[in-house]
C-alpha positions in Angstrom: -14.8 110.6 158.1 -14.4 108.7 154.7 -12.0 111.4 153.5 -9.7 110.9 156.5 -9.7 107.1 156.1 -9.2 107.5 152.4 -6.2 109.7 153.0 -4.7 107.0 155.3 -5.3 104.3 152.7 -3.6 106.4 150.1 -0.6 107.1 152.4 -0.1 103.4 153.2 -0.2 102.5 149.5 2.2 105.3 148.6 4.6 104.0 151.3 4.3 100.4 149.8 5.1 101.8 146.3 8.1 103.7 147.7 9.4 100.5 149.2 9.0 98.7 145.8 10.8 101.6 144.0 13.7 101.5 146.5 14.1 97.8 145.7 14.2 98.6 142.0 10.7 97.4 141.3 7.8 99.4 139.7 4.3 99.2 141.1 3.3 97.1 138.1 4.3 93.7 136.8 3.3 90.5 135.1 1.4 87.9 137.1 0.6 84.3 136.5 -2.4 85.2 134.4 -2.2 88.8 133.6 -0.6 92.2 134.3 -1.0 94.2 137.5 -0.7 98.0 137.4 -1.4 100.0 140.6 -4.6 102.0 140.4 -4.5 105.8 141.0 -6.0 106.3 144.5 -7.6 109.7 143.8 -9.2 108.6 140.5 -10.7 105.5 142.1 -12.1 107.5 145.1 -13.6 110.2 142.8 -15.0 107.5 140.5 -16.8 105.9 143.5 -18.2 109.2 144.7 -19.4 110.1 141.2 -21.2 106.8 140.6 -22.6 106.9 144.2 -21.1 103.6 145.1 -22.8 103.7 148.5 -26.1 102.8 146.7 -24.6 99.3 146.2 -24.1 96.6 148.8 -21.7 93.9 147.6 -18.6 95.0 145.6 -16.1 92.7 143.8 -12.8 93.8 142.2 -12.1 91.3 139.5 -8.3 90.9 139.6 -7.8 93.0 142.7 -4.0 93.1 142.7 -2.7 94.8 145.9 -6.3 95.4 147.2 -6.3 99.2 147.1 -9.5 99.5 145.1 -11.3 97.1 147.5 -10.2 99.0 150.5 -11.4 102.3 149.0 -14.7 100.6 148.0 -15.2 99.4 151.6 -15.7 103.1 152.5 -18.8 103.1 150.4 -20.2 99.5 150.4 -21.4 97.2 153.1 -19.2 94.3 151.7 -16.1 94.8 149.6 -14.2 91.8 148.1 -11.4 91.2 145.7 -10.2 88.2 143.8 -6.6 87.9 142.8 -4.5 84.9 141.7 -1.1 86.3 142.5 0.1 85.3 145.9 2.4 88.3 146.6 -0.3 90.8 145.6 -2.9 88.9 147.6 -0.7 88.8 150.7 -0.1 92.6 150.4 -3.9 93.2 150.2 -4.5 91.1 153.3 -1.7 92.9 155.2 -3.3 96.3 154.3 -6.7 95.0 155.4 -5.2 94.0 158.8 -3.5 97.4 159.2 -6.9 99.1 158.9 -8.9 96.4 160.7 -11.7 96.6 158.1 -14.3 93.9 158.9 -16.3 94.4 155.7 -13.4 93.4 153.4 -12.4 90.0 152.2 -9.8 88.9 149.7 -9.9 85.6 147.7 -6.6 84.2 146.4 -7.7 82.4 143.3 -8.4 82.7 139.6 -11.4 84.9 139.1 -12.8 82.4 136.5 -13.4 80.1 139.5 -15.2 82.7 141.5 -19.0 83.2 141.3 -19.9 86.8 140.4 -23.6 86.4 141.0 -23.8 87.5 144.6 -22.4 91.0 143.8 -24.4 94.0 142.7 -21.4 96.0 141.6 -18.2 94.7 139.9 -15.0 96.6 139.2 -12.6 95.8 136.3 -9.5 97.4 135.0 -8.8 94.9 132.2 -5.4 93.8 131.1 -6.6 91.8 128.1 -9.6 91.6 125.8 -12.8 90.6 127.5 -13.5 88.3 124.5 -11.1 85.8 125.9 -13.7 84.4 128.2 -14.4 87.1 130.8 -17.3 88.7 128.9 -19.1 85.4 128.7 -18.7 84.9 132.4 -20.1 88.4 133.0 -23.0 87.7 130.7 -23.9 84.5 132.6 -23.2 85.7 136.2 -23.4 89.4 136.5 -26.5 90.5 138.4 -25.8 94.2 138.8 -23.4 96.7 137.2 -19.8 96.7 136.0 -17.5 99.6 136.5 -15.0 99.5 133.7 -11.9 101.5 134.5 -9.8 102.6 131.5 -9.9 103.4 127.8 -9.1 99.8 126.6 -10.7 96.4 126.2 -14.4 97.4 126.6 -17.1 94.8 126.5 -18.8 94.1 123.2 -22.1 92.7 124.4 -22.8 94.4 127.7 -25.0 97.6 127.7 -23.1 100.8 128.4 -25.2 103.0 130.7 -22.8 105.8 131.4 -19.3 107.0 130.6 -17.2 109.9 132.0 -13.6 111.0 132.5 -11.9 111.2 135.8 -8.6 113.1 135.5 -8.5 112.0 131.8 -9.1 108.4 132.5 -12.3 106.8 131.0 -14.8 105.2 133.4 -17.8 103.4 132.0 -20.8 101.7 133.7 -22.2 98.6 132.1 -25.2 96.3 132.7 -26.4 93.1 131.1 
């Protein structure tokens, strides 16, 4: 069942990106506080299967962009949330959620520095800047579970790396406090 819903999510986002491209826009851009780059659906889905995301209850995507990662996480977790400051990306995430009528998904439209991470047992981050610019301190204070770090760049210095693996050449690491 999850594979079918995942395929539908992937198709909807592929359509969204095609619309952007037809308008002369790439599925990536600067936002008020960072940079958004669309996650690769198959890589995210494989990552979540590999780390057995279904063993976690409350998921948060830190800087959730268009919401794709959150919707995919909702196939595994009881509660999947995202926090994104960019209004356009937040609105797109909410529209996608409405298309699928997921009741275990919620999107917060705000700066993630103002969001409490402590209620989540799994966090997801695809960083666009060094974690030393404040985010790692927030993680050290508020993180209660694990962090999925997606990408080769901007790894935490003070969190404990528990695992690391490649998904289609992309580095995924799992951290704890």
